[in-house]
N, C-alpha and C positions, 0 to 999 in steps of 0.2 A: 530604467530603474529595475533593480533586482527584486523579484518577488518569488517567494518560496513558501511552500506549505510545510511547516515543521510539525511532524506528527510525533506525539509522545508515544513511546513504546512501553506503555505501562498496562499491566493487567493485574488481576487480583492475586496471582501467584508470583508476581515480580518481587525479587529479593534484593535487587540492587538499590543502593542508597541514592545514586544520582540518576536523574531522569535522562533517558537516551532520546535523541532526536534523529529522525531519518533525514539524512543529508548526503547527497552524492557530490563529493569533491574529488577532482582528479589531481594527481601529483606523482611524486617520486618517493619510493621507499628504499632507503639505504640501510644495509646491515652494517653496523659500526663495530669495528674490531680494533685491537691494538695495532700499532704500526707494523708489526711483523706479519700480520695476516692481511690477505686481500679483502678489500671492501666491495661487496656486491650491491648493485642497485637495480631496481625494476620499477615500471610504472605501477600505480595503484589507484584504486577508487574506493572511497569510504562508503560504507553502508549506513552507519549511524555513528553518532558521537555524543559524549557527555562531558562534564567537567573532569571526570576521572579516567576516561578511556575512549578508545575509538575501535570500531570494527571495520576491517578493510578487506578488499579482495586484491590479490596480486598474482602475477604469473609464476611466482616462486613459492615453494613450500618454506615457511618459516618455522623454526623450532622454538619451543617454550624456553624462555630464558635469554634468547638472543636480544641484544640491544639494537633498536632500530631508530632511524631518524626519518620522519615524514616531512616532506616539503609540499604542502597542499595549496592549490590555487584558490584564494578566497574570492567568493562571487561578487563582493561589493568593493568598489574602488574608493580610495581615500579622497574626499573632496571631488568625487567624480572625475579625477584626473590621474590618479596613481594606483597601479595594480598592487595588490597585497598578497603575501604568502603567509600561511600559518605553518610554522615549523614546530614539530612535536618530537620529543625524544622520550623513549621509555622502553621497557622490556616487553617482549611477547609473553602474554600470560595464558593464552589458549590458542591452539592452531588446529585447523581441520582442513587439510588439503590446501587450496589456494585462498582460504579465508583465515584471518587471524585477528585476535583481540590484543590490543596494545594498551598498557597502562600509561597514563600521561604522568611523567615525572617532571618534565620541563616543557614549556611552550613559549613562543614569542611570535609576534607579528613582524614581518619585514616588508619594506617597500621594495618593489621590483624596479630596477633601473638598468639601463644598458651596461653600465660599468659595474654592476654588482648590486647587492642588497644592503640596505641600511636599517638598523634597528629603530623602531619608533616606540616611545613610551606608551604603555597601555592607556594611561590617563588621557593622552592626546587622541587616541583612537576612540575612547568613550565620548569625549567632547565632540569629535567630528561626527559620531553616530547619533548625537543628540541626547546622550545620557547625562 
């Protein structure tokens, strides 16, 4: 069973509207471009995330405004049998070397299967998690 200590990153000077939670998830970060441009990808690890954004570390310098897609390994399995991925898409809003903040514009959970990934309605995930 997965156990994690989710720490709220809040202090008296915090100005963000959404609470950030310390959570290390590994995955792949893809820079998304139009079809005429090459798409780059690299491994990444999240430092924290909220309902509005994610802070991550990657081996590549990301520029403000770049559109990225993150495919993150979710630490809990669906019904203890099926691996999940959290897929996030959004622009880089801040970058400092190998660390970048990404605003979440779209997200979805996908099941991981040998023949690809399939979308699962968020409502079913909430039921499976006991909400």
